C-alpha positions in Angstrom: 104.0 121.3 108.4 100.4 123.1 107.3 97.6 121.1 107.8 95.2 123.7 106.9 93.4 122.2 103.7 92.3 124.4 100.7 88.2 124.2 100.1 89.2 122.0 97.3 90.6 119.9 99.5 87.7 120.2 102.4 85.3 119.8 99.8 86.8 116.3 98.4 87.0 115.2 102.1 83.5 116.1 102.5 82.7 114.3 99.7 84.5 111.2 100.7 82.9 111.4 104.4 79.3 111.5 102.7 79.6 108.6 100.9 81.3 106.6 103.6 78.8 107.6 106.5 75.9 106.4 104.1 77.5 103.1 103.1 78.7 101.8 106.6 74.9 102.2 107.5 74.6 98.9 105.2 77.6 97.1 106.6 77.8 93.5 108.1 79.1 93.4 111.3 82.1 92.2 110.6 83.0 94.7 107.5 86.6 96.1 107.7 90.5 95.3 107.8 91.7 91.9 107.3 88.2 90.3 108.5 87.0 90.4 105.4 89.0 87.4 104.1 87.0 85.7 107.0 83.3 86.5 106.5 81.5 85.7 103.5 79.3 88.4 104.0 82.0 90.8 104.9 84.1 90.0 101.5 80.6 90.5 99.7 80.0 93.5 101.3 83.8 94.5 100.8 83.4 93.6 96.7 80.2 95.5 95.9 82.1 98.9 98.0 85.1 98.1 95.7 83.4 98.5 92.4 81.4 101.6 93.6 84.5 103.3 94.5 85.8 102.1 90.9 82.7 103.9 89.5 83.5 107.0 91.1 87.6 106.8 90.4 88.6 106.5 93.9 90.7 103.4 93.8 93.1 105.5 91.7 93.1 109.2 92.4 97.0 109.5 91.9 97.2 107.3 88.6 97.9 108.5 85.1 94.4 109.1 83.2 95.3 106.6 80.5 95.3 103.5 83.0 92.2 104.5 84.7 93.5 107.0 87.1 92.5 110.9 87.9 95.5 112.3 88.0 95.0 114.0 91.5 97.0 115.3 93.9 98.7 112.5 96.3 97.0 114.7 99.3 93.4 113.6 97.8 94.8 110.0 98.2 95.7 110.5 101.7 92.6 112.2 102.4 90.8 109.1 100.8 92.7 107.0 103.1 92.5 108.7 106.0 88.3 109.1 106.2 87.7 105.4 104.9 89.5 104.3 107.6 88.1 106.5 110.2 85.3 105.0 108.9 86.6 101.0 109.0 85.0 100.7 105.8 86.6 98.0 103.1 86.5 98.5 99.3 90.1 98.8 98.5 92.9 95.8 97.8 95.7 97.0 100.2 97.7 94.4 98.5 96.8 95.3 94.8 96.1 98.8 95.3 98.7 100.4 97.8 101.4 98.4 96.7 101.5 96.9 93.4 99.7 99.4 91.7 102.4 101.6 92.6 104.9 99.7 92.0 103.5 99.3 88.2 103.6 102.7 87.5 107.5 103.0 88.1 108.7 99.5 87.6 106.2 98.0 85.2 106.2 97.8 81.4 103.4 98.5 79.5 102.0 95.7 78.6 101.5 94.8 82.4 100.5 98.4 83.1 97.4 98.0 80.4 96.6 94.3 81.4 96.4 95.2 85.9 96.1 98.7 86.3 92.4 99.4 84.7 90.9 96.1 86.5 92.2 97.5 89.7 91.1 100.9 89.1 87.1 99.6 88.4 87.7 97.5 91.9 87.3 93.9 89.6 90.7 92.1 91.0 92.1 91.0 94.1 95.6 90.8 94.5 98.0 89.1 97.5 101.4 89.5 98.3 103.9 86.3 98.2 106.8 87.1 99.9 107.2 85.8 103.4 108.8 82.0 103.3 108.6 79.3 106.8 112.4 80.5 106.8 112.4 84.3 105.5 110.2 86.9 107.0 111.9 89.9 108.4 114.9 88.6 106.3 113.1 87.9 102.9 116.8 88.2 101.4 117.4 84.3 102.6 113.9 83.1 100.7 114.2 80.0 99.1 111.6 79.7 96.3 113.0 78.9 92.8 111.9 80.2 89.7 113.8 78.8 86.3 113.7 79.9 82.8 112.3 77.3 80.0 111.8 79.2 77.0 109.3 81.7 77.4 108.1 80.9 80.9 109.7 80.8 84.6 109.0 77.4 86.8 108.3 77.9 90.2 109.5 75.7 92.9 108.9 76.4 96.4 106.8 77.7 99.2 105.2 81.3 100.9 103.5 81.6 104.0 101.6 84.2 106.0 99.8 85.2 102.4 96.8 87.2 103.5 94.1 86.5 101.4 95.4 84.4 99.2 92.0 82.5 99.2 90.2 85.0 97.7 93.0 86.3 95.6 92.6 86.4 91.3 96.5 87.2 91.3 99.8 87.1 93.6 103.0 89.3 93.0 105.9 87.3 94.5 109.8 87.2 94.6 111.7 83.9 93.6 115.4 83.4 93.6 116.1 83.0 89.5 120.3 82.8 90.1 121.4 81.0 93.5 125.0 82.1 92.6 124.3 85.7 93.2 124.4 87.4 96.4 121.4 87.2 98.7 120.0 90.3 97.3 120.9 90.1 93.9 119.8 86.8 92.1 116.0 88.2 93.0 113.2 88.4 90.6 109.7 90.0 90.9 106.5 87.6 89.2 102.8 88.5 88.5 101.3 84.9 88.8 97.9 84.1 88.2 96.3 82.4 91.1 94.2 79.8 88.8 98.0 78.5 87.5 97.9 74.4 88.0 100.5 73.8 90.3 99.3 76.4 92.9 97.9 74.9 96.4 96.6 76.8 99.8 96.6 75.7 103.0 94.4 78.2 106.0 96.4 79.5 108.9 94.1 79.8 111.2 94.8 83.3 113.3 94.3 82.4 117.3 90.8 83.6 117.1 90.2 80.9 114.5 89.8 83.5 112.0 91.3 82.8 108.6 93.3 85.7 107.0 96.7 83.5 106.4 97.6 81.2 103.9 100.5 78.6 103.5 101.4 78.9 99.8 102.8 76.2 97.7 104.4 76.0 94.3 105.0 72.5 92.6 105.8 73.3 89.0 104.2 76.5 88.3 104.3 77.9 85.0 104.8 81.6 84.9 105.1 83.7 81.4 108.1 85.5 80.9 106.1 88.5 80.1 105.1 88.3 83.8 108.2 89.2 85.2 108.4 92.9 86.2 111.7 94.9 85.9 114.9 92.8 84.9 115.7 89.5 85.4 117.7 89.6 89.2 116.7 92.8 90.1 113.5 92.1 91.7 115.0 92.8 95.3 114.9 96.9 94.2 112.0 96.4 93.2 110.3 95.3 95.9 112.1 97.9 98.3 109.8 100.3 96.2 106.7 98.1 96.6 107.4 97.9 101.1 107.7 101.9 101.0 104.2 102.0 99.5 103.0 99.7 102.3 104.7 102.1 104.9 103.5 104.8 104.5 99.4 104.8 104.9 98.2 107.4 107.0 95.1 104.8 107.7 96.4 102.9 111.0 96.1 106.7 112.9 93.2 107.7 111.3 91.3 104.2 112.6 93.2 104.6 116.1 91.5 108.3 116.6 88.3 106.7 115.8 88.9 104.1 118.3 90.2 106.6 121.2 86.6 108.9 120.7 84.6 105.6 121.2 87.0 104.8 124.1 86.4 108.1 125.5 82.2 107.9 125.0 83.1 104.4 126.8 84.6 106.2 129.8 81.8 108.8 130.0 79.0 106.4 129.9 80.6 104.0 132.5 80.3 104.8 136.1 83.2 103.5 138.7 82.8 104.5 142.6 79.6 106.5 141.7 81.0 109.2 139.1 81.7 108.5 135.5 85.1 107.1 134.9 86.1 109.9 132.4 86.9 111.9 136.1 89.1 109.4 137.0 92.8 111.2 137.1 94.8 107.8 135.4 92.1 107.4 133.0 92.2 111.2 131.7 95.8 110.7 131.8 95.8 107.7 129.7 93.5 109.1 127.3 95.3 112.1 126.9 99.3 110.7 126.5 97.6 108.1 123.5 95.9 111.1 121.8 98.6 113.0 121.9 100.8 110.2 120.3 98.4 109.7 117.2 98.8 113.6 116.4 102.2 112.9 116.3 101.6 109.8 113.6 99.3 111.6 112.1 102.5 114.0 111.2 104.6 111.5 110.3 102.2 109.7 107.7 101.3 113.2 106.2 105.4 114.4 105.9 105.4 110.9 104.1 103.0 112.2 100.9 104.3 115.6 100.8 107.7 114.2 100.2 106.3 111.3 98.0 104.5 114.5 96.2 107.6 116.1 95.4 109.0 113.2 93.3 112.2 111.1 92.4 114.6 113.3 93.3 112.8 112.9 97.5 112.7 109.1 97.0 115.8 108.1 99.3 114.1 110.8 101.9 110.4 109.2 101.7 111.5 106.0 102.0 113.0 106.5 105.1 110.2 108.8 106.2 107.9 105.9 105.2 110.1 103.2 107.6 109.7 106.0 110.5 106.0 106.3 110.0 105.5 102.5 109.8 107.8 102.2 112.9 105.9 104.7 115.2 102.3 103.3 113.6 103.3 99.6 115.1 104.3 100.4 118.2 101.8 102.9 118.8 99.0 100.4 117.6 100.6 97.9 120.6 100.2 101.2 123.1 96.8 101.6 122.1 95.5 97.9 122.5 97.1 98.0 126.3 95.4 101.2 127.0 92.3 100.4 126.0 92.1 97.1 128.3 93.7 99.3 131.2 91.0 101.3 131.0 87.9 98.9 130.4 89.7 96.3 132.8 87.5 93.1 132.5 85.0 94.6 130.0 88.0 94.9 127.4 88.6 91.0 127.7 85.2 89.9 126.3 84.7 88.6 123.0 83.0 90.9 120.3 79.4 89.4 120.0 78.6 89.1 123.3 76.1 91.4 124.5 78.4 92.1 127.2 81.1 93.4 125.0 81.8 97.3 125.0 82.8 98.5 121.2 81.8 95.4 119.9 85.3 93.7 121.5 87.2 95.6 119.5 89.9 95.9 122.1 89.8 91.7 123.2 90.5 91.5 119.2 93.5 94.1 119.5 95.3 92.5 122.3 95.6 89.4 120.5 96.8 90.8 117.1 98.7 94.1 118.3 102.1 91.7 118.7 102.2 90.8 114.9 102.3 94.6 113.9 105.9 95.1 115.2 106.5 91.8 112.4 104.4 92.3 109.4 105.2 94.5 106.7 109.0 94.8 107.8 109.9 94.4 111.8 109.9 97.4 113.9 114.1 96.2 114.0 114.6 96.2 110.4 112.6 99.8 110.4 115.1 100.9 113.0 118.0 99.7 110.7 116.7 101.4 107.9 116.3 104.6 109.6 119.7 104.3 111.3 122.2 103.5 107.7 120.0 104.9 105.3 119.1 107.7 107.2 121.5 108.7 110.0 124.3 106.9 107.7 125.6 104.8 110.3 127.6 101.9 109.9 126.6 98.9 109.3 128.7 96.9 111.6 130.4 98.5 114.5 133.7 99.6 114.6 136.2 97.2 115.8 137.8 97.2 119.2 140.9 99.0 119.8 143.0 97.4 121.5 
């Protein structure tokens, strides 16, 4: 793969870098990631950046112009994601911009596109994802939330859990079972739900650090217009597969990891151990070198996903498999990075952010607590391996029966 950027791409990247470098000088102490859902100052900063990005057309770079897009090459979207993540900048609704919008462009009807895409492109609306349930996480096809057709509406009853940012969101895209008599992967439908609809209630799910990013959602006779059904009734599983592929193909994780390693290297240069810089320790140098190589590998996987997506539908299956590979690799790399940072920093890696003794703003103290969930969120590592094995390598779903 050739990673050399054209003069046009270099100029676009520089424009992104200049913007985020300047804007992040105004950021509150906690500004990026899912932390924006917990902190009011961070949320306000996120919304301000979103509007500025919308004014520049950067939230919708590859979309058709009729929906607020720029019809830019996917590589420019990749560069935007890479630069934004490096600067840890908020301003992008991951669920709305990263997952729902590309899904609507493929599966939504014209009214849905006209209603929802322009506000997303302007940075005016926020979405959450109603998929996981108490007994349906990795095995999403086992979900039990029901949607029953009544005239021009569907009546939804059930529960969702681990819903990031539901307490901040204007809208939710969700799966519900519309035909319990069909096989599990069938009989599911994909809905768009206004969060102000009567019958929706939320309960916070606090993290182990006390932060409020996740929620439980309860639906009690929630009435959703039939016009909010995306795709065909009972075919929502196939719409959701498309959404998952968009979620799993981000280059941002690798870019942020590169920034973290750069800061960890600087910490090692400035920290003394046995009378010399920590950066001269052979074990530390080996750990930093290894994780740097792994980040470069992850970047190559992410760029490959973008290259396949740019070729269009004829490469859809290969792009989906590549996205699963990138997600699997990125999740497990995130764990290795957290463990590497704690190992290099020693006891300093356990100091909580906010303390004057916490290097890197306590990044690794938080990352160590959260990294296990990376192998679960957006599809477990086991599921990704199954996707790669069955759809990519054409391996059988079940082992061959033993011969007598």
